[in-house]
PDB file with one MODEL, atoms N, CA, C and O in Angstrom:
MODEL        1
ATOM      1  N   MET A   1     -31.617 112.071 217.969  1.00  0.00           N
ATOM      2  CA  MET A   1     -31.720 110.782 218.633  1.00  0.00           C
ATOM      3  C   MET A   1     -31.505 109.678 217.607  1.00  0.00           C
ATOM      4  O   MET A   1     -32.114 109.681 216.537  1.00  0.00           O
ATOM      5  N   LYS A   2     -30.648 108.753 217.941  1.00  0.00           N
ATOM      6  CA  LYS A   2     -30.319 107.659 217.035  1.00  0.00           C
ATOM      7  C   LYS A   2     -31.284 106.498 217.250  1.00  0.00           C
ATOM      8  O   LYS A   2     -31.538 106.100 218.387  1.00  0.00           O
ATOM      9  N   THR A   3     -31.813 105.965 216.175  1.00  0.00           N
ATOM     10  CA  THR A   3     -32.720 104.818 216.282  1.00  0.00           C
ATOM     11  C   THR A   3     -31.997 103.556 215.858  1.00  0.00           C
ATOM     12  O   THR A   3     -31.096 103.592 215.019  1.00  0.00           O
ATOM     13  N   ALA A   4     -32.396 102.448 216.442  1.00  0.00           N
ATOM     14  CA  ALA A   4     -31.786 101.163 216.115  1.00  0.00           C
ATOM     15  C   ALA A   4     -32.253 100.708 214.738  1.00  0.00           C
ATOM     16  O   ALA A   4     -33.408 100.899 214.356  1.00  0.00           O
ATOM     17  N   THR A   5     -31.337 100.109 214.013  1.00  0.00           N
ATOM     18  CA  THR A   5     -31.670  99.565 212.706  1.00  0.00           C
ATOM     19  C   THR A   5     -32.321  98.204 212.891  1.00  0.00           C
ATOM     20  O   THR A   5     -31.804  97.351 213.612  1.00  0.00           O
ATOM     21  N   ALA A   6     -33.445  98.011 212.243  1.00  0.00           N
ATOM     22  CA  ALA A   6     -34.124  96.715 212.305  1.00  0.00           C
ATOM     23  C   ALA A   6     -33.677  95.870 211.123  1.00  0.00           C
ATOM     24  O   ALA A   6     -33.468  96.380 210.022  1.00  0.00           O
ATOM     25  N   HIS A   7     -33.535  94.588 211.361  1.00  0.00           N
ATOM     26  CA  HIS A   7     -33.158  93.646 210.311  1.00  0.00           C
ATOM     27  C   HIS A   7     -34.279  92.638 210.135  1.00  0.00           C
ATOM     28  O   HIS A   7     -34.901  92.212 211.108  1.00  0.00           O
ATOM     29  N   ASN A   8     -34.527  92.268 208.924  1.00  0.00           N
ATOM     30  CA  ASN A   8     -35.545  91.257 208.633  1.00  0.00           C
ATOM     31  C   ASN A   8     -34.899  89.886 208.553  1.00  0.00           C
ATOM     32  O   ASN A   8     -33.748  89.746 208.140  1.00  0.00           O
ATOM     33  N   PHE A   9     -35.657  88.883 208.955  1.00  0.00           N
ATOM     34  CA  PHE A   9     -35.179  87.504 208.957  1.00  0.00           C
ATOM     35  C   PHE A   9     -36.319  86.648 208.426  1.00  0.00           C
ATOM     36  O   PHE A   9     -37.348  86.498 209.085  1.00  0.00           O
ATOM     37  N   HIS A  10     -36.141  86.101 207.269  1.00  0.00           N
ATOM     38  CA  HIS A  10     -37.197  85.301 206.648  1.00  0.00           C
ATOM     39  C   HIS A  10     -37.128  83.872 207.181  1.00  0.00           C
ATOM     40  O   HIS A  10     -36.104  83.201 207.057  1.00  0.00           O
ATOM     41  N   VAL A  11     -38.222  83.421 207.771  1.00  0.00           N
ATOM     42  CA  VAL A  11     -38.275  82.069 208.333  1.00  0.00           C
ATOM     43  C   VAL A  11     -39.488  81.345 207.759  1.00  0.00           C
ATOM     44  O   VAL A  11     -40.623  81.647 208.127  1.00  0.00           O
ATOM     45  N   PRO A  12     -39.254  80.393 206.859  1.00  0.00           N
ATOM     46  CA  PRO A  12     -40.382  79.601 206.352  1.00  0.00           C
ATOM     47  C   PRO A  12     -40.947  78.735 207.484  1.00  0.00           C
ATOM     48  O   PRO A  12     -40.198  78.073 208.202  1.00  0.00           O
ATOM     49  N   LEU A  13     -42.261  78.748 207.630  1.00  0.00           N
ATOM     50  CA  LEU A  13     -42.910  77.966 208.681  1.00  0.00           C
ATOM     51  C   LEU A  13     -43.785  76.885 208.071  1.00  0.00           C
ATOM     52  O   LEU A  13     -44.426  77.107 207.044  1.00  0.00           O
ATOM     53  N   PRO A  14     -43.814  75.712 208.699  1.00  0.00           N
ATOM     54  CA  PRO A  14     -44.767  74.693 208.256  1.00  0.00           C
ATOM     55  C   PRO A  14     -46.187  75.254 208.395  1.00  0.00           C
ATOM     56  O   PRO A  14     -46.442  76.110 209.243  1.00  0.00           O
ATOM     57  N   ALA A  15     -47.089  74.776 207.574  1.00  0.00           N
ATOM     58  CA  ALA A  15     -48.460  75.295 207.537  1.00  0.00           C
ATOM     59  C   ALA A  15     -49.125  75.277 208.911  1.00  0.00           C
ATOM     60  O   ALA A  15     -49.812  76.228 209.284  1.00  0.00           O
ATOM     61  N   GLY A  16     -48.923  74.206 209.654  1.00  0.00           N
ATOM     62  CA  GLY A  16     -49.544  74.105 210.975  1.00  0.00           C
ATOM     63  C   GLY A  16     -49.040  75.164 211.940  1.00  0.00           C
ATOM     64  O   GLY A  16     -49.823  75.761 212.679  1.00  0.00           O
ATOM     65  N   VAL A  17     -47.744  75.397 211.934  1.00  0.00           N
ATOM     66  CA  VAL A  17     -47.152  76.409 212.819  1.00  0.00           C
ATOM     67  C   VAL A  17     -47.634  77.798 212.407  1.00  0.00           C
ATOM     68  O   VAL A  17     -47.994  78.622 213.247  1.00  0.00           O
ATOM     69  N   TYR A  18     -47.634  78.037 211.103  1.00  0.00           N
ATOM     70  CA  TYR A  18     -48.097  79.326 210.581  1.00  0.00           C
ATOM     71  C   TYR A  18     -49.548  79.582 210.986  1.00  0.00           C
ATOM     72  O   TYR A  18     -49.893  80.686 211.405  1.00  0.00           O
ATOM     73  N   SER A  19     -50.382  78.575 210.862  1.00  0.00           N
ATOM     74  CA  SER A  19     -51.797  78.699 211.206  1.00  0.00           C
ATOM     75  C   SER A  19     -51.978  78.980 212.696  1.00  0.00           C
ATOM     76  O   SER A  19     -52.780  79.832 213.080  1.00  0.00           O
ATOM     77  N   ARG A  20     -51.237  78.267 213.524  1.00  0.00           N
ATOM     78  CA  ARG A  20     -51.320  78.477 214.969  1.00  0.00           C
ATOM     79  C   ARG A  20     -50.840  79.875 215.354  1.00  0.00           C
ATOM     80  O   ARG A  20     -51.425  80.524 216.221  1.00  0.00           O
ATOM     81  N   LEU A  21     -49.770  80.331 214.703  1.00  0.00           N
ATOM     82  CA  LEU A  21     -49.252  81.674 214.960  1.00  0.00           C
ATOM     83  C   LEU A  21     -50.289  82.727 214.593  1.00  0.00           C
ATOM     84  O   LEU A  21     -50.545  83.648 215.369  1.00  0.00           O
ATOM     85  N   ARG A  22     -50.879  82.594 213.425  1.00  0.00           N
ATOM     86  CA  ARG A  22     -51.909  83.542 212.978  1.00  0.00           C
ATOM     87  C   ARG A  22     -53.099  83.541 213.944  1.00  0.00           C
ATOM     88  O   ARG A  22     -53.615  84.602 214.297  1.00  0.00           O
ATOM     89  N   SER A  23     -53.524  82.370 214.361  1.00  0.00           N
ATOM     90  CA  SER A  23     -54.657  82.271 215.287  1.00  0.00           C
ATOM     91  C   SER A  23     -54.340  82.956 216.616  1.00  0.00           C
ATOM     92  O   SER A  23     -55.170  83.678 217.168  1.00  0.00           O
ATOM     93  N   GLU A  24     -53.141  82.721 217.115  1.00  0.00           N
ATOM     94  CA  GLU A  24     -52.747  83.335 218.386  1.00  0.00           C
ATOM     95  C   GLU A  24     -52.632  84.852 218.247  1.00  0.00           C
ATOM     96  O   GLU A  24     -53.022  85.590 219.152  1.00  0.00           O
ATOM     97  N   ALA A  25     -52.106  85.311 217.133  1.00  0.00           N
ATOM     98  CA  ALA A  25     -52.000  86.753 216.893  1.00  0.00           C
ATOM     99  C   ALA A  25     -53.390  87.390 216.873  1.00  0.00           C
ATOM    100  O   ALA A  25     -53.599  88.462 217.441  1.00  0.00           O
ATOM    101  N   GLU A  26     -54.316  86.730 216.227  1.00  0.00           N
ATOM    102  CA  GLU A  26     -55.693  87.243 216.190  1.00  0.00           C
ATOM    103  C   GLU A  26     -56.312  87.237 217.585  1.00  0.00           C
ATOM    104  O   GLU A  26     -56.988  88.187 217.978  1.00  0.00           O
ATOM    105  N   ARG A  27     -56.075  86.165 218.322  1.00  0.00           N
ATOM    106  CA  ARG A  27     -56.636  86.056 219.673  1.00  0.00           C
ATOM    107  C   ARG A  27     -56.121  87.178 220.570  1.00  0.00           C
ATOM    108  O   ARG A  27     -56.869  87.731 221.376  1.00  0.00           O
ATOM    109  N   GLN A  28     -54.834  87.511 220.426  1.00  0.00           N
ATOM    110  CA  GLN A  28     -54.231  88.546 221.270  1.00  0.00           C
ATOM    111  C   GLN A  28     -54.361  89.951 220.678  1.00  0.00           C
ATOM    112  O   GLN A  28     -53.971  90.936 221.305  1.00  0.00           O
ATOM    113  N   HIS A  29     -54.908  90.031 219.474  1.00  0.00           N
ATOM    114  CA  HIS A  29     -55.037  91.325 218.784  1.00  0.00           C
ATOM    115  C   HIS A  29     -53.676  92.005 218.635  1.00  0.00           C
ATOM    116  O   HIS A  29     -53.526  93.202 218.882  1.00  0.00           O
ATOM    117  N   LYS A  30     -52.693  91.206 218.225  1.00  0.00           N
ATOM    118  CA  LYS A  30     -51.332  91.701 218.007  1.00  0.00           C
ATOM    119  C   LYS A  30     -50.851  91.200 216.660  1.00  0.00           C
ATOM    120  O   LYS A  30     -51.316  90.169 216.175  1.00  0.00           O
ATOM    121  N   PRO A  31     -49.915  91.929 216.048  1.00  0.00           N
ATOM    122  CA  PRO A  31     -49.326  91.419 214.810  1.00  0.00           C
ATOM    123  C   PRO A  31     -48.525  90.142 215.093  1.00  0.00           C
ATOM    124  O   PRO A  31     -47.886  90.021 216.138  1.00  0.00           O
ATOM    125  N   ALA A  32     -48.567  89.212 214.172  1.00  0.00           N
ATOM    126  CA  ALA A  32     -47.812  87.960 214.327  1.00  0.00           C
ATOM    127  C   ALA A  32     -46.324  88.246 214.469  1.00  0.00           C
ATOM    128  O   ALA A  32     -45.629  87.560 215.219  1.00  0.00           O
ATOM    129  N   THR A  33     -45.830  89.258 213.752  1.00  0.00           N
ATOM    130  CA  THR A  33     -44.398  89.584 213.848  1.00  0.00           C
ATOM    131  C   THR A  33     -44.027  90.000 215.266  1.00  0.00           C
ATOM    132  O   THR A  33     -42.927  89.699 215.729  1.00  0.00           O
ATOM    133  N   GLN A  34     -44.924  90.684 215.955  1.00  0.00           N
ATOM    134  CA  GLN A  34     -44.655  91.084 217.336  1.00  0.00           C
ATOM    135  C   GLN A  34     -44.552  89.853 218.238  1.00  0.00           C
ATOM    136  O   GLN A  34     -43.674  89.779 219.098  1.00  0.00           O
ATOM    137  N   LEU A  35     -45.443  88.899 218.040  1.00  0.00           N
ATOM    138  CA  LEU A  35     -45.382  87.667 218.832  1.00  0.00           C
ATOM    139  C   LEU A  35     -44.084  86.915 218.571  1.00  0.00           C
ATOM    140  O   LEU A  35     -43.451  86.413 219.500  1.00  0.00           O
ATOM    141  N   VAL A  36     -43.694  86.840 217.303  1.00  0.00           N
ATOM    142  CA  VAL A  36     -42.457  86.129 216.953  1.00  0.00           C
ATOM    143  C   VAL A  36     -41.257  86.820 217.587  1.00  0.00           C
ATOM    144  O   VAL A  36     -40.365  86.147 218.104  1.00  0.00           O
ATOM    145  N   LYS A  37     -41.215  88.149 217.557  1.00  0.00           N
ATOM    146  CA  LYS A  37     -40.109  88.881 218.189  1.00  0.00           C
ATOM    147  C   LYS A  37     -40.036  88.560 219.675  1.00  0.00           C
ATOM    148  O   LYS A  37     -38.955  88.324 220.214  1.00  0.00           O
ATOM    149  N   GLN A  38     -41.202  88.551 220.341  1.00  0.00           N
ATOM    150  CA  GLN A  38     -41.226  88.251 221.773  1.00  0.00           C
ATOM    151  C   GLN A  38     -40.711  86.844 222.053  1.00  0.00           C
ATOM    152  O   GLN A  38     -39.946  86.628 222.993  1.00  0.00           O
ATOM    153  N   VAL A  39     -41.134  85.901 221.241  1.00  0.00           N
ATOM    154  CA  VAL A  39     -40.716  84.509 221.435  1.00  0.00           C
ATOM    155  C   VAL A  39     -39.213  84.357 221.211  1.00  0.00           C
ATOM    156  O   VAL A  39     -38.535  83.673 221.977  1.00  0.00           O
ATOM    157  N   VAL A  40     -38.699  84.988 220.174  1.00  0.00           N
ATOM    158  CA  VAL A  40     -37.266  84.892 219.875  1.00  0.00           C
ATOM    159  C   VAL A  40     -36.456  85.539 220.993  1.00  0.00           C
ATOM    160  O   VAL A  40     -35.452  84.978 221.434  1.00  0.00           O
ATOM    161  N   GLU A  41     -36.882  86.716 221.455  1.00  0.00           N
ATOM    162  CA  GLU A  41     -36.167  87.378 222.548  1.00  0.00           C
ATOM    163  C   GLU A  41     -36.188  86.522 223.810  1.00  0.00           C
ATOM    164  O   GLU A  41     -35.171  86.404 224.494  1.00  0.00           O
ATOM    165  N   TYR A  42     -37.327  85.929 224.123  1.00  0.00           N
ATOM    166  CA  TYR A  42     -37.435  85.054 225.291  1.00  0.00           C
ATOM    167  C   TYR A  42     -36.494  83.858 225.154  1.00  0.00           C
ATOM    168  O   TYR A  42     -35.779  83.509 226.093  1.00  0.00           O
ATOM    169  N   TRP A  43     -36.504  83.237 223.982  1.00  0.00           N
ATOM    170  CA  TRP A  43     -35.660  82.063 223.754  1.00  0.00           C
ATOM    171  C   TRP A  43     -34.184  82.429 223.891  1.00  0.00           C
ATOM    172  O   TRP A  43     -33.413  81.688 224.500  1.00  0.00           O
ATOM    173  N   LEU A  44     -33.789  83.571 223.325  1.00  0.00           N
ATOM    174  CA  LEU A  44     -32.393  83.995 223.427  1.00  0.00           C
ATOM    175  C   LEU A  44     -32.007  84.259 224.883  1.00  0.00           C
ATOM    176  O   LEU A  44     -30.914  83.887 225.308  1.00  0.00           O
ATOM    177  N   ASP A  45     -32.891  84.897 225.651  1.00  0.00           N
ATOM    178  CA  ASP A  45     -32.626  85.119 227.074  1.00  0.00           C
ATOM    179  C   ASP A  45     -32.439  83.791 227.804  1.00  0.00           C
ATOM    180  O   ASP A  45     -31.533  83.652 228.626  1.00  0.00           O
ATOM    181  N   GLU A  46     -33.292  82.826 227.505  1.00  0.00           N
ATOM    182  CA  GLU A  46     -33.185  81.510 228.144  1.00  0.00           C
ATOM    183  C   GLU A  46     -31.885  80.808 227.762  1.00  0.00           C
ATOM    184  O   GLU A  46     -31.274  80.137 228.595  1.00  0.00           O
ATOM    185  N   GLN A  47     -31.461  80.957 226.513  1.00  0.00           N
ATOM    186  CA  GLN A  47     -30.209  80.343 226.075  1.00  0.00           C
ATOM    187  C   GLN A  47     -29.023  80.966 226.796  1.00  0.00           C
ATOM    188  O   GLN A  47     -28.080  80.263 227.158  1.00  0.00           O
ATOM    189  N   GLU A  48     -29.060  82.289 227.012  1.00  0.00           N
ATOM    190  CA  GLU A  48     -27.990  82.956 227.755  1.00  0.00           C
ATOM    191  C   GLU A  48     -27.940  82.454 229.194  1.00  0.00           C
ATOM    192  O   GLU A  48     -26.859  82.208 229.729  1.00  0.00           O
ATOM    193  N   LYS A  49     -29.107  82.301 229.822  1.00  0.00           N
ATOM    194  CA  LYS A  49     -29.157  81.776 231.191  1.00  0.00           C
ATOM    195  C   LYS A  49     -28.597  80.360 231.245  1.00  0.00           C
ATOM    196  O   LYS A  49     -27.835  80.019 232.150  1.00  0.00           O
ATOM    197  N   LEU A  50     -28.979  79.540 230.270  1.00  0.00           N
ATOM    198  CA  LEU A  50     -28.497  78.163 230.222  1.00  0.00           C
ATOM    199  C   LEU A  50     -26.987  78.120 230.035  1.00  0.00           C
ATOM    200  O   LEU A  50     -26.303  77.333 230.688  1.00  0.00           O
ATOM    201  N   ALA A  51     -26.465  78.959 229.151  1.00  0.00           N
ATOM    202  CA  ALA A  51     -25.021  78.996 228.911  1.00  0.00           C
ATOM    203  C   ALA A  51     -24.279  79.414 230.178  1.00  0.00           C
ATOM    204  O   ALA A  51     -23.245  78.836 230.511  1.00  0.00           O
ATOM    205  N   LEU A  52     -24.801  80.415 230.884  1.00  0.00           N
ATOM    206  CA  LEU A  52     -24.173  80.853 232.129  1.00  0.00           C
ATOM    207  C   LEU A  52     -24.206  79.737 233.164  1.00  0.00           C
ATOM    208  O   LEU A  52     -23.210  79.487 233.844  1.00  0.00           O
ATOM    209  N   HIS A  53     -25.342  79.068 233.283  1.00  0.00           N
ATOM    210  CA  HIS A  53     -25.461  77.947 234.219  1.00  0.00           C
ATOM    211  C   HIS A  53     -24.429  76.865 233.887  1.00  0.00           C
ATOM    212  O   HIS A  53     -23.775  76.332 234.783  1.00  0.00           O
ATOM    213  N   GLU A  54     -24.289  76.546 232.608  1.00  0.00           N
ATOM    214  CA  GLU A  54     -23.331  75.519 232.193  1.00  0.00           C
ATOM    215  C   GLU A  54     -21.899  75.951 232.488  1.00  0.00           C
ATOM    216  O   GLU A  54     -21.082  75.134 232.912  1.00  0.00           O
ATOM    217  N   GLU A  55     -21.585  77.237 232.268  1.00  0.00           N
ATOM    218  CA  GLU A  55     -20.240  77.731 232.567  1.00  0.00           C
ATOM    219  C   GLU A  55     -19.950  77.636 234.060  1.00  0.00           C
ATOM    220  O   GLU A  55     -18.860  77.228 234.460  1.00  0.00           O
ATOM    221  N   ILE A  56     -20.925  78.012 234.881  1.00  0.00           N
ATOM    222  CA  ILE A  56     -20.740  77.938 236.333  1.00  0.00           C
ATOM    223  C   ILE A  56     -20.575  76.487 236.775  1.00  0.00           C
ATOM    224  O   ILE A  56     -19.729  76.189 237.618  1.00  0.00           O
ATOM    225  N   ALA A  57     -21.371  75.589 236.216  1.00  0.00           N
ATOM    226  CA  ALA A  57     -21.271  74.167 236.563  1.00  0.00           C
ATOM    227  C   ALA A  57     -19.908  73.606 236.167  1.00  0.00           C
ATOM    228  O   ALA A  57     -19.314  72.834 236.919  1.00  0.00           O
ATOM    229  N   CYS A  58     -19.413  73.987 234.998  1.00  0.00           N
ATOM    230  CA  CYS A  58     -18.086  73.523 234.556  1.00  0.00           C
ATOM    231  C   CYS A  58     -17.004  74.038 235.493  1.00  0.00           C
ATOM    232  O   CYS A  58     -16.107  73.293 235.887  1.00  0.00           O
ATOM    233  N   TYR A  59     -17.093  75.323 235.850  1.00  0.00           N
ATOM    234  CA  TYR A  59     -16.114  75.899 236.769  1.00  0.00           C
ATOM    235  C   TYR A  59     -16.159  75.178 238.114  1.00  0.00           C
ATOM    236  O   TYR A  59     -15.118  74.830 238.671  1.00  0.00           O
ATOM    237  N   ALA A  60     -17.359  74.957 238.628  1.00  0.00           N
ATOM    238  CA  ALA A  60     -17.502  74.281 239.918  1.00  0.00           C
ATOM    239  C   ALA A  60     -16.908  72.878 239.864  1.00  0.00           C
ATOM    240  O   ALA A  60     -16.266  72.438 240.817  1.00  0.00           O
ATOM    241  N   ALA A  61     -17.119  72.177 238.759  1.00  0.00           N
ATOM    242  CA  ALA A  61     -16.564  70.827 238.615  1.00  0.00           C
ATOM    243  C   ALA A  61     -15.041  70.874 238.549  1.00  0.00           C
ATOM    244  O   ALA A  61     -14.365  69.999 239.090  1.00  0.00           O
ATOM    245  N   GLU A  62     -14.504  71.893 237.887  1.00  0.00           N
ATOM    246  CA  GLU A  62     -13.047  72.013 237.756  1.00  0.00           C
ATOM    247  C   GLU A  62     -12.375  72.306 239.095  1.00  0.00           C
ATOM    248  O   GLU A  62     -11.293  71.786 239.369  1.00  0.00           O
ATOM    249  N   VAL A  63     -13.005  73.136 239.933  1.00  0.00           N
ATOM    250  CA  VAL A  63     -12.364  73.545 241.181  1.00  0.00           C
ATOM    251  C   VAL A  63     -12.785  72.699 242.377  1.00  0.00           C
ATOM    252  O   VAL A  63     -12.327  72.934 243.495  1.00  0.00           O
ATOM    253  N   ALA A  64     -13.646  71.726 242.152  1.00  0.00           N
ATOM    254  CA  ALA A  64     -14.086  70.871 243.254  1.00  0.00           C
ATOM    255  C   ALA A  64     -12.883  70.220 243.923  1.00  0.00           C
ATOM    256  O   ALA A  64     -11.971  69.719 243.264  1.00  0.00           O
ATOM    257  N   ARG A  65     -12.910  70.243 245.238  1.00  0.00           N
ATOM    258  CA  ARG A  65     -11.853  69.639 246.068  1.00  0.00           C
ATOM    259  C   ARG A  65     -10.485  70.281 245.860  1.00  0.00           C
ATOM    260  O   ARG A  65      -9.453  69.642 246.063  1.00  0.00           O
ATOM    261  N   THR A  66     -10.485  71.548 245.456  1.00  0.00           N
ATOM    262  CA  THR A  66      -9.232  72.305 245.363  1.00  0.00           C
ATOM    263  C   THR A  66      -9.321  73.466 246.345  1.00  0.00           C
ATOM    264  O   THR A  66     -10.339  73.652 247.011  1.00  0.00           O
ATOM    265  N   GLY A  67      -8.252  74.241 246.428  1.00  0.00           N
ATOM    266  CA  GLY A  67      -8.246  75.411 247.301  1.00  0.00           C
ATOM    267  C   GLY A  67      -9.274  76.449 246.901  1.00  0.00           C
ATOM    268  O   GLY A  67      -9.701  77.254 247.729  1.00  0.00           O
ATOM    269  N   ASP A  68      -9.672  76.438 245.652  1.00  0.00           N
ATOM    270  CA  ASP A  68     -10.675  77.400 245.179  1.00  0.00           C
ATOM    271  C   ASP A  68     -12.102  76.916 245.406  1.00  0.00           C
ATOM    272  O   ASP A  68     -13.060  77.636 245.121  1.00  0.00           O
ATOM    273  N   ASP A  69     -12.241  75.706 245.915  1.00  0.00           N
ATOM    274  CA  ASP A  69     -13.574  75.118 246.054  1.00  0.00           C
ATOM    275  C   ASP A  69     -14.460  75.924 246.992  1.00  0.00           C
ATOM    276  O   ASP A  69     -15.597  76.242 246.643  1.00  0.00           O
ATOM    277  N   LEU A  70     -13.961  76.259 248.172  1.00  0.00           N
ATOM    278  CA  LEU A  70     -14.769  76.993 249.131  1.00  0.00           C
ATOM    279  C   LEU A  70     -13.870  77.868 249.981  1.00  0.00           C
ATOM    280  O   LEU A  70     -12.820  77.429 250.451  1.00  0.00           O
ATOM    281  N   ASP A  71     -14.279  79.078 250.169  1.00  0.00           N
ATOM    282  CA  ASP A  71     -13.569  80.023 251.025  1.00  0.00           C
ATOM    283  C   ASP A  71     -13.829  79.600 252.475  1.00  0.00           C
ATOM    284  O   ASP A  71     -14.974  79.581 252.925  1.00  0.00           O
ATOM    285  N   GLU A  72     -12.759  79.262 253.199  1.00  0.00           N
ATOM    286  CA  GLU A  72     -12.921  78.747 254.559  1.00  0.00           C
ATOM    287  C   GLU A  72     -13.548  79.778 255.489  1.00  0.00           C
ATOM    288  O   GLU A  72     -14.348  79.423 256.354  1.00  0.00           O
ATOM    289  N   GLN A  73     -13.193  81.056 255.322  1.00  0.00           N
ATOM    290  CA  GLN A  73     -13.787  82.101 256.161  1.00  0.00           C
ATOM    291  C   GLN A  73     -15.280  82.249 255.862  1.00  0.00           C
ATOM    292  O   GLN A  73     -16.089  82.430 256.773  1.00  0.00           O
ATOM    293  N   LEU A  74     -15.628  82.172 254.610  1.00  0.00           N
ATOM    294  CA  LEU A  74     -17.036  82.260 254.229  1.00  0.00           C
ATOM    295  C   LEU A  74     -17.810  81.067 254.786  1.00  0.00           C
ATOM    296  O   LEU A  74     -18.932  81.215 255.271  1.00  0.00           O
ATOM    297  N   GLU A  75     -17.201  79.887 254.712  1.00  0.00           N
ATOM    298  CA  GLU A  75     -17.858  78.695 255.250  1.00  0.00           C
ATOM    299  C   GLU A  75     -18.079  78.842 256.755  1.00  0.00           C
ATOM    300  O   GLU A  75     -19.158  78.529 257.259  1.00  0.00           O
ATOM    301  N   ALA A  76     -17.057  79.317 257.474  1.00  0.00           N
ATOM    302  CA  ALA A  76     -17.177  79.486 258.924  1.00  0.00           C
ATOM    303  C   ALA A  76     -18.259  80.509 259.266  1.00  0.00           C
ATOM    304  O   ALA A  76     -19.053  80.290 260.181  1.00  0.00           O
ATOM    305  N   ALA A  77     -18.292  81.616 258.539  1.00  0.00           N
ATOM    306  CA  ALA A  77     -19.310  82.642 258.785  1.00  0.00           C
ATOM    307  C   ALA A  77     -20.704  82.095 258.500  1.00  0.00           C
ATOM    308  O   ALA A  77     -21.654  82.400 259.223  1.00  0.00           O
ATOM    309  N   SER A  78     -20.826  81.302 257.464  1.00  0.00           N
ATOM    310  CA  SER A  78     -22.125  80.707 257.127  1.00  0.00           C
ATOM    311  C   SER A  78     -22.593  79.769 258.222  1.00  0.00           C
ATOM    312  O   SER A  78     -23.763  79.786 258.607  1.00  0.00           O
ATOM    313  N   LEU A  79     -21.679  78.949 258.725  1.00  0.00           N
ATOM    314  CA  LEU A  79     -22.040  78.012 259.790  1.00  0.00           C
ATOM    315  C   LEU A  79     -22.444  78.753 261.059  1.00  0.00           C
ATOM    316  O   LEU A  79     -23.388  78.356 261.741  1.00  0.00           O
ATOM    317  N   GLU A  80     -21.717  79.844 261.379  1.00  0.00           N
ATOM    318  CA  GLU A  80     -22.080  80.655 262.542  1.00  0.00           C
ATOM    319  C   GLU A  80     -23.478  81.240 262.370  1.00  0.00           C
ATOM    320  O   GLU A  80     -24.294  81.220 263.291  1.00  0.00           O
ATOM    321  N   HIS A  81     -23.734  81.752 261.195  1.00  0.00           N
ATOM    322  CA  HIS A  81     -25.036  82.354 260.906  1.00  0.00           C
ATOM    323  C   HIS A  81     -26.155  81.317 261.035  1.00  0.00           C
ATOM    324  O   HIS A  81     -27.190  81.582 261.646  1.00  0.00           O
ATOM    325  N   LEU A  82     -25.938  80.146 260.460  1.00  0.00           N
ATOM    326  CA  LEU A  82     -26.955  79.096 260.533  1.00  0.00           C
ATOM    327  C   LEU A  82     -27.166  78.621 261.966  1.00  0.00           C
ATOM    328  O   LEU A  82     -28.297  78.353 262.373  1.00  0.00           O
ATOM    329  N   ALA A  83     -26.085  78.516 262.732  1.00  0.00           N
ATOM    330  CA  ALA A  83     -26.206  78.099 264.132  1.00  0.00           C
ATOM    331  C   ALA A  83     -26.995  79.139 264.916  1.00  0.00           C
ATOM    332  O   ALA A  83     -27.790  78.781 265.785  1.00  0.00           O
ATOM    333  N   GLY A  84     -26.791  80.411 264.625  1.00  0.00           N
ATOM    334  CA  GLY A  84     -27.535  81.487 265.286  1.00  0.00           C
ATOM    335  C   GLY A  84     -29.010  81.438 264.955  1.00  0.00           C
ATOM    336  O   GLY A  84     -29.844  81.726 265.814  1.00  0.00           O
ATOM    337  N   GLU A  85     -29.352  81.078 263.729  1.00  0.00           N
ATOM    338  CA  GLU A  85     -30.760  80.972 263.330  1.00  0.00           C
ATOM    339  C   GLU A  85     -31.452  79.827 264.057  1.00  0.00           C
ATOM    340  O   GLU A  85     -32.623  79.939 264.419  1.00  0.00           O
ATOM    341  N   LYS A  86     -30.738  78.729 264.273  1.00  0.00           N
ATOM    342  CA  LYS A  86     -31.341  77.568 264.937  1.00  0.00           C
ATOM    343  C   LYS A  86     -31.632  77.871 266.400  1.00  0.00           C
ATOM    344  O   LYS A  86     -32.598  77.347 266.956  1.00  0.00           O
ATOM    345  N   GLN A  87     -30.808  78.713 267.038  1.00  0.00           N
ATOM    346  CA  GLN A  87     -31.004  79.057 268.443  1.00  0.00           C
ATOM    347  C   GLN A  87     -32.165  80.026 268.627  1.00  0.00           C
ATOM    348  O   GLN A  87     -32.741  80.097 269.713  1.00  0.00           O
ATOM    349  N   SER A  88     -32.513  80.765 267.594  1.00  0.00           N
ATOM    350  CA  SER A  88     -33.596  81.770 267.702  1.00  0.00           C
ATOM    351  C   SER A  88     -34.953  81.147 267.761  1.00  0.00           C
ATOM    352  O   SER A  88     -35.955  81.857 267.852  1.00  0.00           O
TER     353      SER A  88
ENDMDL
END
């Protein structure tokens, strides 16, 4: 079984941040490095979501009011569906 190689990343922290990190690690009974890994992974996931959102927004702005803006059949089906829900 192949294991992933871990890489170290040295990040100098201001004293206040370091102190808060240590306190939180103690409070959670976890190593500070584990907390930092979780925070970095969360931040990277959020950045990926933001980048995807921005790409979709750019695409939508580019195709607005063009033939690619909205599928007419999809729009008609959506309107039919919504009209059916209102009658129920």
